[in-house]
C-alpha positions, 0 to 999 in steps of 0.5 A, spaced: 133 492 411 138 499 412 135 505 409 141 509 409 141 516 411 134 516 411 133 511 416 128 513 422 124 511 428 117 510 426 113 516 430 105 513 431 103 521 431 105 520 423 099 517 422 094 522 424 098 528 420 094 533 416 097 534 409 097 540 405 093 538 398 093 545 394 092 549 400 087 545 403 089 541 410 087 534 409 087 528 414 093 523 411 088 518 409 084 522 405 090 526 402 090 524 394 091 527 387 088 525 381 090 519 377 091 524 371 096 529 375 102 530 371 106 527 377 103 521 377 103 520 370 110 522 368 114 524 373 113 532 371 114 536 376 120 538 381 120 538 389 124 540 395 126 536 402 126 541 408 128 540 415 124 544 421 129 546 427 126 550 433 120 552 429 123 555 423 125 551 416 132 551 415 135 554 409 129 556 406 131 561 401 136 556 398 130 551 397 125 556 394 131 558 389 132 551 387 125 550 386 123 556 382 129 555 378 127 548 376 120 550 375 122 555 370 127 550 367 121 546 365 117 552 363 112 550 369 108 556 372 107 554 380 101 559 380 103 562 387 108 567 390 114 565 394 110 568 400 104 564 399 108 558 399 112 560 405 105 561 408 103 554 406 109 550 409 108 554 416 101 553 416 102 545 415 107 544 420 103 549 425 097 545 424 101 539 426 104 542 432 111 541 429 116 545 432 123 541 431 124 533 429 120 535 422 122 533 415 117 536 409 117 533 402 114 539 398 112 536 391 109 540 385 107 538 379 105 541 372 097 539 374 092 535 371 092 532 364 086 531 360 088 525 357 095 520 359 099 524 354 106 527 355 105 534 352 104 540 356 099 543 352 093 538 355 094 540 362 087 543 364 089 545 371 093 550 375 100 546 378 099 541 383 102 543 390 103 538 396 106 539 402 107 532 407 110 534 414 112 528 418 115 527 425 121 525 423 129 525 425 135 521 423 137 515 427 142 517 432 146 511 430 147 513 423 150 520 425 155 516 429 157 510 426 155 511 419 153 508 412 156 503 407 156 504 399 157 500 393 159 503 386 153 501 381 153 501 374 148 506 373 151 512 371 149 520 372 148 522 365 149 528 361 145 534 361 142 533 354 139 526 356 136 528 363 139 534 366 141 532 373 141 539 376 133 538 375 130 536 382 125 532 378 120 527 380 123 523 375 128 519 379 128 512 376 135 512 375 136 513 382 132 508 384 135 503 380 142 505 383 139 504 390 136 497 388 143 495 386 147 497 392 141 494 397 142 488 393 149 488 394 148 489 402 150 496 402 146 502 405 146 507 399 149 507 391 155 510 389 154 513 382 160 515 377 159 520 371 159 518 364 167 519 364 168 514 370 169 519 375 166 519 382 159 524 381 155 523 387 150 517 391 143 516 389 140 520 394 146 524 398 152 528 396 159 524 396 166 527 400 172 524 401 178 526 406 185 525 404 191 528 408 187 533 411 183 535 405 176 535 403 174 533 396 168 532 392 166 532 385 166 538 380 158 538 381 157 537 373 153 531 374 149 532 380 144 536 383 146 542 386 146 540 393 144 545 398 147 541 404 153 540 399 154 547 398 154 549 405 159 544 407 164 547 402 162 553 404 164 551 411 170 548 409 173 555 406 170 559 412 174 555 417 180 554 414 179 546 411 182 546 404 176 543 400 176 542 393 171 540 388 175 536 382 174 530 378 177 523 382 176 516 381 175 510 386 182 509 387 182 516 390 176 514 394 179 507 397 185 510 399 181 516 403 182 517 410 175 518 411 168 519 407 162 522 408 155 524 405 151 530 405 143 531 405 138 535 408 135 530 412 141 527 416 146 533 414 153 530 415 153 522 415 160 518 415 161 512 410 165 507 413 165 502 408 165 502 400 165 496 395 168 492 401 173 496 403 174 499 410 175 506 411 174 508 419 170 504 424 165 510 425 166 517 424 173 520 423 175 527 426 174 531 420 167 528 419 166 529 427 168 537 426 164 538 420 158 535 423 159 540 429 160 546 424 153 544 420 149 544 427 151 550 429 150 553 422 143 550 422 142 554 429 145 560 426 140 560 420 134 559 424 135 563 429 136 569 424 130 567 420 123 570 420 117 566 419 109 568 417 
């Protein structure tokens, strides 16, 4: 079964990785959290996905900004400083001898509860912090030949229901969207906002190219994507007209190219949406943006110090 932008070739080294659980490096088979943990019980927490290039974590400042903002928004004390979190991240990749081709999932929850109940006042431990670093690269075929999308009935909702700006562990709406898309034979789901305009995908951000212009949604109903923001900034810095605006599926079906962005695979072409063919593989704009994004990652990591 296709796995969209997160498709990868299994690496046998991942069977013996060390996982950082609350500051302790633990063999994969022994790494665990309590059944009373807030994340397991209720999806109560926030997380980040990170990429390692040339021994450095790309765009780490932006990721930690988003993590701390999310924790503050849900009134959760992470219990560590940013410097301590960075040290834990690098200690994990160093212990696993990961200099490149590494993907990190940094997960934080409110901690252990004394009883199965949603009220945060029953939490009896500091925040839980788990860091899983794996040897993992996107498939070259994904980058070159792209993915397919299917528009699902599951919407990105209003922020007063569940704010899509929060990168929370509560992702059931995205999971149900992904299920509907895969059952329809597509790789990932394209999701609309409450007004019927295109919002985002279940695990990536969506862009189209029309007559030399790059369009993406207003961002009102999707996570503040770091790769998304970097691609918008790259367009502006390189003379590519870019617009964050409302647009409909009619605009999508008539696009010259489309692509998605995400931390794991970067910039990935979209070749078919709802059965409508766009380009047989990546188009010229996507190929240009892939090159610009690759250079941006290299520049960011080259100028980044580490503990």
